[in-house]
Each structure stands twice: as C-alpha cells, then as structure tokens.
NUTORMI-719786 format. One record per residue (C-alpha): z, y, x; residue number from 1. Coordinates in nm, 3 decimals. Each point is the difference from the previous one (the first is absolute). Layout:
N
[rec [Z,Y,X],NUM]
...
***
This chain:
96
[rec [8.517,8.644,9.484],1]
[rec [0.137,-0.370,-0.037],2]
[rec [0.263,-0.139,0.008],3]
[rec [0.052,-0.147,0.367],4]
[rec [-0.165,0.316,0.131],5]
[rec [0.263,0.216,-0.200],6]
[rec [0.298,-0.220,0.154],7]
[rec [-0.148,0.033,0.348],8]
[rec [-0.012,0.361,-0.033],9]
[rec [0.399,-0.018,-0.185],10]
[rec [0.114,-0.192,0.330],11]
[rec [-0.146,0.253,0.262],12]
[rec [0.186,0.295,-0.222],13]
[rec [0.296,-0.180,-0.042],14]
[rec [0.004,-0.110,0.393],15]
[rec [-0.050,0.402,0.079],16]
[rec [0.270,0.100,-0.220],17]
[rec [0.267,-0.217,0.119],18]
[rec [-0.115,0.129,0.373],19]
[rec [0.045,0.369,-0.146],20]
[rec [0.335,-0.121,-0.121],21]
[rec [0.104,-0.112,0.319],22]
[rec [-0.070,0.298,0.165],23]
[rec [0.156,0.194,-0.305],24]
[rec [0.315,-0.211,0.097],25]
[rec [0.010,0.103,0.330],26]
[rec [-0.084,0.376,-0.038],27]
[rec [0.309,0.019,-0.265],28]
[rec [0.231,-0.179,0.281],29]
[rec [-0.083,0.277,0.228],30]
[rec [0.001,0.266,-0.244],31]
[rec [0.338,-0.091,-0.125],32]
[rec [0.131,0.050,0.298],33]
[rec [-0.205,0.313,0.083],34]
[rec [0.191,0.101,-0.315],35]
[rec [0.348,-0.117,0.111],36]
[rec [-0.011,0.193,0.295],37]
[rec [-0.143,0.319,-0.201],38]
[rec [0.271,-0.001,-0.246],39]
[rec [0.303,-0.106,0.313],40]
[rec [-0.129,0.317,0.177],41]
[rec [-0.013,0.204,-0.338],42]
[rec [0.392,-0.076,-0.070],43]
[rec [0.090,0.096,0.420],44]
[rec [-0.215,0.303,0.048],45]
[rec [0.032,0.158,-0.360],46]
[rec [-0.330,0.173,0.043],47]
[rec [-0.271,0.096,-0.209],48]
[rec [-0.233,-0.102,0.208],49]
[rec [0.149,-0.374,0.057],50]
[rec [0.053,-0.003,-0.372],51]
[rec [-0.379,0.018,-0.076],52]
[rec [-0.097,-0.270,0.292],53]
[rec [0.247,-0.231,-0.201],54]
[rec [-0.184,0.104,-0.336],55]
[rec [-0.351,-0.053,0.126],56]
[rec [0.135,-0.325,0.176],57]
[rec [0.112,-0.112,-0.326],58]
[rec [-0.328,0.121,-0.177],59]
[rec [-0.211,-0.196,0.246],60]
[rec [0.226,-0.331,-0.111],61]
[rec [-0.035,0.083,-0.338],62]
[rec [-0.364,-0.026,-0.015],63]
[rec [-0.002,-0.293,0.262],64]
[rec [0.199,-0.204,-0.282],65]
[rec [-0.223,0.135,-0.285],66]
[rec [-0.293,-0.130,0.215],67]
[rec [0.119,-0.330,0.025],68]
[rec [0.130,-0.010,-0.348],69]
[rec [-0.360,0.070,-0.108],70]
[rec [-0.150,-0.225,0.228],71]
[rec [0.268,-0.287,-0.107],72]
[rec [-0.111,0.103,-0.388],73]
[rec [-0.399,-0.045,0.115],74]
[rec [0.092,-0.313,0.176],75]
[rec [0.147,-0.153,-0.312],76]
[rec [-0.298,0.105,-0.199],77]
[rec [-0.246,-0.204,0.272],78]
[rec [0.195,-0.293,-0.045],79]
[rec [0.033,-0.005,-0.378],80]
[rec [-0.400,-0.005,0.019],81]
[rec [-0.051,-0.225,0.244],82]
[rec [0.259,-0.224,-0.259],83]
[rec [-0.257,0.071,-0.265],84]
[rec [-0.283,-0.054,0.174],85]
[rec [0.142,-0.317,0.148],86]
[rec [0.093,-0.143,-0.368],87]
[rec [-0.356,0.075,-0.128],88]
[rec [-0.136,-0.194,0.282],89]
[rec [0.211,-0.289,-0.051],90]
[rec [-0.060,-0.004,-0.401],91]
[rec [-0.399,0.039,0.036],92]
[rec [0.022,-0.317,0.236],93]
[rec [0.190,-0.142,-0.304],94]
[rec [-0.222,0.072,-0.181],95]
[rec [-0.254,-0.145,0.184],96]
***
C-alpha cells in the first residue's frame, strides 16, 4: 500500500475510533450514574443483593473505562503513524 492509500485508511480508522471514544464517553457518563445509584442503594439497604448490584455496576464502569483507555492508546498510535507517513511524504517531495 502506498503512502496516500495508507493515509486514507488511517484517516478512516481514526474517524471510527473517535466515534467509538465519543460513545464510550457517553457510556461512562451513564454507567457512572448507575454505579453511584447502586452504591447509595447498597449503603441504605445494607443487603447482600444491593452490595452485589453495586459491585457489578462498579465492574461494568471499570470495563468501559478500560475500553476507552485502550481506544485512546490505539488512537495515539494511529496518529503517530499518520504523522510519520506525512513526514515521509514531505521528505519525498523535498527530495524530488
């Protein structure tokens, strides 16, 4: 794959990841609210079921946060690759 083709592919992949990250942000906001509600219920009711629901909600939130962190890391890698390819293109143009 030549540089312009790879740049187009990277651009599409970056756009998809940015959309995924926005969705994950919305999920984190929602799940944070669910988790907080579950924690409050667990404190008020002091039942094993409420405690378990709070733990599950907390685990779900942690998983979503990890997914976002992984997506952010991948986005950083793609942008670095994109920057490298753009630099190569500039260098190739200067050498002509």
